Each structure stands twice: as C-alpha cells, then as structure tokens.
C-alpha positions, 0 to 999 in steps of 0.5 A: 484462464481466469474465471468468474468465481475468482472474480467474484471472490476478490470483489467480495472481500472488498465488501467484507472489509467494510461490513462493520462500517456505519454509513457515515464512516464510508464518506470521510476523507481526513486528508488529501492523501487518503480516500473515503471507503465509498470512493475505494468501492466505486473506483475499483468497480470503475476500473472493470466497467472502464477497461473491460465492459465499455471497451470489449462488451458492445451490449453493456450499459453503462451505469451512470454517465458521470461516474467516469468523472467522479471515480477516475483516479489519475488516468488522464487518458480516460478524461477529466476527474474530480479533484482528489481532495473533493472525494470526501465532499461527494455525499451523492451518489449515496453509499447505496448507489455505489453498491448498486453500481458494484452489483451492476458491474459484477453482473455485467462481468458475469454476462461477459464471461458467459458469452465471451472466449477469454483469450490471453489479452482479456485474461491479462486485463482482468487479472490486472483488474483484480490485482488493482482491487487488491491494492485498493483493499489495502488502501481501504484499510489504511485510509480508513484507519487514518480517517477514524484515527481522528475520532476521539471515540477511537471507533472499533470496526476490525481486528487485523491483528496489526501488532504481532510479536516476531520471534527472529533475531540476528543477522543475515550475512550476504557475500559479495557477488552478482545477484539477479533482480526482478520478476521471472516465472509464471504468475502475475507481476507489475510492469515495474518488476520486469527487466530482470538484471544482474546487480553487483552487491558488496558484502553486507548484513541485514537484520533478520527482525524488524525494529520493534515498538520497544527499540524505537521507544529507546530512540525516542527517549535517547532524544532521536527526534531532537538531534538533527544529526541523525536526520536528512535536512529535508527530514529535519525541516519536516520534523520541525514544521509538524513537531512530530515526536513519536510514530503515527497513532501513538498516544501518551496518557497518564505516562502510558502509551497506546496506539490506535488500531482499527480495533480501537485504542490499545496499549502498545505491544513492545515486542511487536514491529513498529509501524506507520514510520516515514522514510525520514523517521526510518532513516534517522533511526538507522542512523542513530543505531549506526546502521542504514537502510537496505537497498531494494536490491539487497533486500530481494537478494537476502529476502529468502533468508528472513521473514517478511510480510508484517510491514512494508519496509522502507529501502534507501532506493529511489523508485526508478525503472529497471533496465528495458522497462516499457510502459503499456500503450494507452491509459493502462500505461499510466499505472506505474511508469509516471510515478517514477520520481520523488518516491522511495521503494518499500519492500515486503507486504504488511498485515493489511496486504490481501491474500496472494498479493505479495512476492519478494519482487513486489516494488511499493512506493511512497513518498518520504513523508508517507506515514499512514501505511503499515511501514516498518524498519529493517536494518542493514549494515 
C-alpha cells in the first residue's frame, strides 16, 4: 500500500522543478493552451484536497473557500471554475500563498495517513492523484518552456538534456498476425488503457529511430512547407493561416539555426530527434518520405524492439475507447473519457516525463495542431 513518503517524494519533485524560477516566472500564461507554473502547483494540490481530504477526512479544514473555483481544471462535477485563459490573470493568490496551500494540504495528508487505515479504495485514489501530479510535472515544464520562449532574453532556468543524440538505425519488421493491445498486470494504469483486446495487423515495418533535426531540415529545404501535396487539407489551412516554416522554438540568425530550450538558446544538435512537431507536420513529413505514421496498435506491438522515451510519438490513430471501456463514477470519471473526440494518440514518453511514469500501453492524446509538447516522429511503412 502507498505510504506518506511516496506521496512526499512525488510532491517534492514538483517544487524542485520550479526552484530556479523568479516570482514573475510563476504567473505568466502566453496562450490559452498552456497554464502558469503557479496554477500547476495549486491545481495538483486542489486534487488531493478535493478528492481525498474534503471527501474522506471530516476533521480536515479547507485552506480557502475560493480555491475550488480558482484551481479546478475541467471537473464539471466539482462546480464552476475560472476560465482557462484567465489563469495567468490571477496575481492573487500570490506565489507565497500557493506554496502555503501546498504545505497545508501536505500536512493534512500526513495526518490522514497517521490516523487512517489505507484500504484499496484510498490507495487507488492516492495513486491516481500522484500520477495526476506527475502528468502536471511534465506540463509544468512544457508550459513553462512555451511561456518563457516568448521572452527575447531566452531565459535559462533548467537543463533537461532536451536533445540527446540517438544511435539506433534500421527498421523493425513485424509479421502479420493477432496482437494483444492494452494494459495487463500489476501496477498503475489509466482507464483509457483498459479493455485489453486483440488486433489484427498486416505486415509492416517501423523505424528503430526517431526523425532527427537534420532529417527534418531536409524536408524544410526541399520545400516541404510549401507543397500542398504532403499535407492534410486541414493541416494546409492551418499552415497557411499561421505561416509556419519550421518547428516550434527554431530560430534562424545569420544563416545559422538555433532553438530555445529551458537552458537557453542553443545551436541545433542535428543528430538529435526533432521535437515540438504538430500532427500535421508529422504526417506531412511522413508523406514526403513515402512513409506514414504508425497506428497506435502497431507502435505498441513493436515497442519492445526499439528504444523510446525521448519524444511523445504521433500515431495515425484517433483517440477512441477500447472495447469494454467504462468511465469511473462521479467527477473522477471525467479524467479521460470525455476527451475521446477530435484528438490523436501519441505513444511513448518524453525527456520531460516524470520518473516511473511511462509504459508502452500509455495513451497520451492531443489535438492535431499541438506543438508545445516534446512531440516527434517515428515512421512506419
């Protein structure tokens, strides 16, 4: 069963990730798609206060009556909430108050552990909360990177080793047949991984390596961003609306390419996997190469035969429920199921994914224009 030390370890990492920030860095929200660091610190705390302490501990004293409205994300079952694009407008509560909120809830959870017998239901709820916090640890980093990237000083806050050179090459050949898809075994998994089932796959090949910055530059120099033949119609409209011609965070200065990282502006490491690519760009690159993106089932079936974990890898699969999928009752049931529309599945993990928070059955999902995650490309054919 889970113990307080495990809780404290995960919660502590969230604060470690933000320890180099100045007060002003905690508050900014550069677009509706990203959230301020202060909000992530508070929302993950709200989760434990709302679903554990307020529900299960009659002796718990709520930190502030307005925090449910301020730091609920999308749980309609837990009441009204502030607009998503207003999260960066909240100068109050202050950063100091948010850290006091975290401390108040942490101490509440510690007292709860001391006086409560942790049964399976409480264990599962606490583990879900910690995995939820780990998701937000990654979002904290990716959102922070986007927020700081618009600062012309290109702030240095953290070295995540974002661009590591890979050494794999070649293709994995997979034979025709039935493959088991979905989570099985012990340990935590999300409900969207459940409903293990068989999928028939025709013969296919999948690259052992991710597409590199050098390879993506070849696509750019070959006019890939200008040729409609490689793009989905919706992607072509998106491209022309925004006039993109390179991945997010790339800059060209004096005929040399750089990219912004959380460790500042750096010359591009050409043999590292390309990152911050939308589904549209990934699909266009694959078409230009005469290949395609793998389905999520192909990816999972072959995943033991290649290294993964540097990038969330776009697949060609829409985010849909597995057979026998069932939402949990109450507000917790809003966690995954209601997003199963207009999203594409990404598989793997990224350099920003928290320790012990990845597995080959993990189904991440984002909308097709999304670029701010550490998303990349693995080809199939």
